[in-house]
C-alpha positions in Angstrom: -16.4 -58.1 -5.0 -14.5 -56.7 -1.7 -11.7 -56.7 -4.0 -13.9 -54.5 -6.7 -15.4 -51.9 -3.6 -12.0 -51.3 -2.6 -10.9 -50.6 -6.4 -13.7 -48.5 -6.4 -13.6 -46.7 -3.5 -10.0 -45.8 -4.1 -11.3 -44.5 -7.2 -13.7 -42.0 -5.9 -11.2 -40.4 -3.3 -8.8 -40.0 -6.2 -11.6 -38.6 -8.3 -12.6 -36.3 -5.3 -8.9 -35.4 -4.5 -8.1 -34.5 -7.9 -11.2 -32.3 -8.4 -10.5 -30.9 -4.9 -6.9 -30.0 -6.7 -8.2 -28.6 -9.8 -10.6 -26.1 -8.0 -7.4 -24.1 -6.4 -6.3 -21.4 -8.3 -2.8 -20.5 -7.4 -1.5 -17.1 -7.7 1.9 -15.0 -7.1 1.8 -11.6 -5.4 4.8 -9.4 -5.3 4.7 -6.5 -3.0 7.7 -5.2 -1.3 10.6 -6.5 1.0 10.3 -9.0 3.7 10.8 -6.3 6.2 8.4 -4.0 5.2 4.7 -3.7 6.5 3.7 -4.1 2.8 5.1 -7.4 2.8 3.4 -7.8 6.1 -0.4 -6.8 4.2 0.8 -9.5 1.6 0.4 -12.2 4.1 -2.7 -10.8 5.5 -4.4 -11.2 1.9 -3.0 -14.8 1.2 -4.3 -15.6 4.7 -7.8 -14.0 3.6 -7.6 -15.5 0.2 -7.2 -19.0 1.9 -10.0 -18.4 4.1 -12.5 -17.0 1.7 -11.8 -19.1 -1.3 -9.7 -21.7 -3.4 -7.2 -18.8 -4.3 -4.0 -20.0 -2.8 -1.8 -17.1 -2.6 2.3 -16.9 -2.5 4.0 -14.0 -1.4 7.3 -13.1 -3.4 9.6 -10.6 -1.7 10.2 -7.7 -4.1 13.0 -4.9 -4.4 10.5 -2.4 -5.0 7.5 -1.1 -7.1 9.6 -0.6 -10.3 10.7 -4.2 -10.1 7.2 -5.1 -10.0 5.8 -3.2 -12.9 9.3 -4.4 -15.1 8.3 -8.1 -14.3 4.8 -7.9 -16.0 6.9 -8.7 -19.7 8.0 -12.2 -18.1 4.9 -13.1 -16.0 1.6 -14.7 -16.8 -2.0 -14.8 -15.4 -1.2 -15.8 -12.1 0.8 -12.8 -11.6 -0.7 -10.2 -9.1 1.7 -7.3 -7.9 1.6 -3.6 -6.2 2.8 -0.1 -7.0 1.5 3.4 -7.0 -0.4 4.1 -10.2 1.7 7.3 -10.8 4.4 3.9 -11.4 2.1 2.7 -14.1 1.6 5.8 -15.9 5.1 6.2 -16.4 5.6 2.4 -17.7 3.0 3.2 -20.3 4.4 6.1 -21.4 7.5 4.8 -21.3 8.9 7.6 -19.3 11.3 8.7 -16.4 12.7 5.3 -14.9 11.0 3.5 -17.5 12.9 5.1 -20.6 14.3 3.2 -23.3 12.5 0.4 -21.2 8.8 0.2 -22.7 7.2 -3.0 -23.9 3.2 -3.9 -25.2 2.8 -5.8 -21.8 2.4 -2.2 -19.8 -0.3 -1.6 -21.6 -2.3 -5.3 -20.5 -1.7 -3.7 -16.9 -5.1 -3.5 -15.2 -6.0 -2.7 -11.5 -8.0 -5.1 -8.9 -8.2 -2.9 -5.6 -6.4 -0.4 -3.6 -4.5 -1.1 -0.2 -3.1 1.2 2.3 -1.3 4.5 0.9 1.9 5.7 1.6 0.5 8.3 4.2 3.5 11.1 5.2 3.8 12.1 8.8 5.7 15.1 9.9 6.2 14.1 13.6 7.5 16.6 16.1 8.3 16.2 20.0 4.7 17.6 22.0 7.1 20.0 23.9 9.0 21.5 20.8 6.4 23.8 20.5 6.0 23.1 17.0 2.4 23.5 15.2 2.9 24.0 11.7 5.9 23.8 9.0 7.0 27.4 9.7 7.6 26.4 13.2 10.1 24.0 12.1 13.1 27.0 11.0 15.7 26.5 13.3 14.8 22.8 14.0 16.5 19.4 13.6 14.9 17.2 11.9 15.4 13.5 10.7 14.5 12.7 7.2 16.1 9.4 6.4 17.8 8.8 3.3 16.9 7.1 0.2 13.4 6.1 0.9 10.2 7.8 -0.9 9.3 9.5 2.7 12.8 10.8 2.7 12.6 12.2 -1.0 9.3 13.8 -0.1 9.9 15.0 2.8 12.6 16.7 1.0 10.5 18.5 -1.2 8.3 19.9 1.4 10.3 21.5 3.0 11.6 23.3 -0.7 7.8 23.8 -1.2 7.1 25.2 1.8 10.5 28.0 2.1 12.1 25.7 4.3 15.4 24.9 2.6 18.2 25.8 4.3 16.7 26.6 6.9 16.3 23.1 9.1 19.2 21.1 10.6 19.1 17.9 8.7 19.9 15.3 11.2 22.5 12.2 10.8 20.4 9.9 12.2 18.9 6.6 10.4 15.3 6.8 10.3 14.9 3.0 12.4 16.2 5.3 15.5 14.0 7.8 14.9 11.5 7.1 17.9 15.1 7.2 20.9 16.5 10.8 19.0 13.2 12.3 19.7 13.3 10.8 23.1 16.4 11.8 24.2 16.0 15.4 22.3 18.8 14.6 20.1 15.7 15.8 16.9 12.8 18.3 16.9 11.1 15.8 14.6 11.5 13.3 11.9 9.7 12.1 8.9 8.3 8.9 7.4 5.7 7.3 5.0 4.1 4.2 5.4 0.6 2.9 5.9 -1.3 4.6 9.3 -1.0 4.2 11.6 3.0 3.8 11.5 4.3 1.6 14.1 6.9 4.5 15.2 4.8 7.1 15.0 2.4 4.8 17.7 5.9 4.3 19.8 6.8 7.8 19.8 3.5 9.0 20.7 3.1 6.8 23.2 6.8 7.1 24.8 7.4 10.4 24.4 4.4 12.8 23.2 4.6 14.2 19.3 2.4 16.7 17.6 1.7 15.8 13.9 1.4 17.9 11.3 -1.4 18.8 9.5 -1.4 20.1 5.6 -3.4 23.3 4.6 -5.1 22.7 1.6 -2.7 25.1 -0.4 -0.1 23.3 0.7 -1.4 19.8 -0.2 -2.5 21.5 -3.5 1.7 22.4 -4.1 2.6 18.7 -3.8 0.3 17.5 -6.3 -0.3 14.4 -3.8 -3.6 13.1 -2.9 -5.1 14.0 0.5 -5.5 11.8 3.2 -7.0 12.4 6.4 -5.7 10.7 9.4 -9.2 10.3 12.0 -8.5 11.6 15.8 -7.7 9.2 17.8 -5.2 7.2 15.8 -2.6 7.6 17.6 -2.3 8.3 21.6 -2.9 12.1 22.6 -3.9 13.0 19.0 -7.6 14.9 19.6 -8.1 16.5 15.7 -7.5 14.8 12.3 -4.6 14.9 10.6 -5.0 16.2 7.3 -1.9 14.7 4.9 -1.0 14.0 1.9 -0.1 10.5 0.5 1.0 8.5 -2.4 -1.5 5.8 -3.2 -1.1 2.2 -3.6 -3.0 -0.8 -5.7 -2.7 -4.1 -6.2 -2.9 -5.4 -10.0 -2.5 -7.9 -12.5 -2.9 -8.0 -16.2 -4.8 -9.1 -19.1 -3.7 -12.6 -19.2 -5.6 -13.2 -15.8 -9.0 -14.9 -16.5 -12.1 -12.7 -15.7 -13.0 -15.6 -12.6 -10.0 -15.6 -11.1 -9.7 -11.5 -10.9 -13.1 -11.6 -9.6 -12.8 -14.0 -6.7 -9.7 -12.4 -5.8 -11.4 -8.4 -5.6 -14.7 -10.0 -4.3 -12.6 -11.6 -1.0 -10.9 -8.9 -0.3 -13.3 -6.7 0.1 -15.4 -9.5 2.1 -12.5 -10.2 4.5 -11.4 -6.3 5.1 -13.0 -6.1 8.1 -11.5 -8.9 9.5 -7.9 -8.3 8.3 -8.7 -4.8 10.1 -9.4 -6.2 13.4 -6.1 -7.7 13.1 -3.9 -4.5 11.5 -5.3 -1.2 11.7 -4.1 -0.2 8.4 -6.5 -1.8 6.4 -9.2 0.5 8.4 -7.7 3.3 6.2 -9.0 1.4 2.7 -12.9 2.2 2.1 -14.6 3.0 -1.7 -13.1 6.6 -1.1 -9.3 5.4 -2.5 -11.2 3.9 -5.4 -11.0 7.0 -7.0 -7.0 6.8 -6.6 -7.4 3.9 -9.5 -5.6 5.4 -12.8 -6.5 3.5 -16.0 -8.5 0.6 -16.8 -9.6 -2.1 -13.9 -9.7 -5.8 -14.6 -13.0 -6.9 -16.2 -13.3 -9.4 -13.5 -12.9 -7.3 -10.6 -15.2 -4.2 -12.3 -17.9 -7.2 -12.5 -17.7 -7.7 -8.2 -18.0 -3.4 -7.9 -20.9 -3.1 -10.3 -22.5 -6.1 -7.9 -21.6 -4.2 -5.0 -22.5 -0.7 -6.0 -19.5 1.2 -6.1 -19.5 3.7 -8.5 -16.0 3.5 -11.1 -14.9 6.4 -13.4 -15.3 5.9 -17.4 -11.8 5.8 -17.5 -11.8 2.6 -15.1 -14.2 0.8 -17.2 
């Protein structure tokens, strides 16, 4: 009898373990390079999912948003990736970097939730007397090389009539803060989720003025308008009006509705805790839902309807 009871107990333990294992859902989250803030966001999302659901998220390093979209062709229903909505639109249309690389799988991409946007910062030294873009004429500006912020910064200088009227510094963006502090440059341009670490450092150590864009300038850029609240950076007494490139977490129709629902629900319910640990999450709110182009996954739609978040016809 004792042997039977032991065998029965072992069987029950195995059954419980099997049930627990089967209850777990595993997802791969592909975002950015391991040195970037967006990779760190992926780690935070993974931690939030572990704390608030039965979803186990593995964060995978990426070389960029284009790669993330391209991998849709070979991935299954456990794939979540981040990219600007504009790239999804280009992939579906087979345009730009996706020309000649179109695939029916791109039409199956569906959104889950927004994450912090790539936010433009035009950071000037406080004592350089730069209060608007016109004041950059004759100044030395660091754009960096190869990044979204560098390309966008160069575009804005051209749009606002400053092409050839500023000196572009031959300094790596990683050295922007010391270069600003020692007077080697008057301003630098950076793009990332706010509050940006290099802007925090510059504001605390040197004193800076982050330029706002006028509504007309924002219209010229054709980017999304974004407001960085007063007090985000040391010495910042007013809101900063700037532009951003929205970034969204996506999956495909291969993902089952329940997993998409749990991912979306756990993200929004865990966002406050993530924001307490990393302030960039505090910039994500219902207002960013309008930046999602195209359709949202049916499982995510279920959560948004329960939460009373308004969606557009195009997102349904």
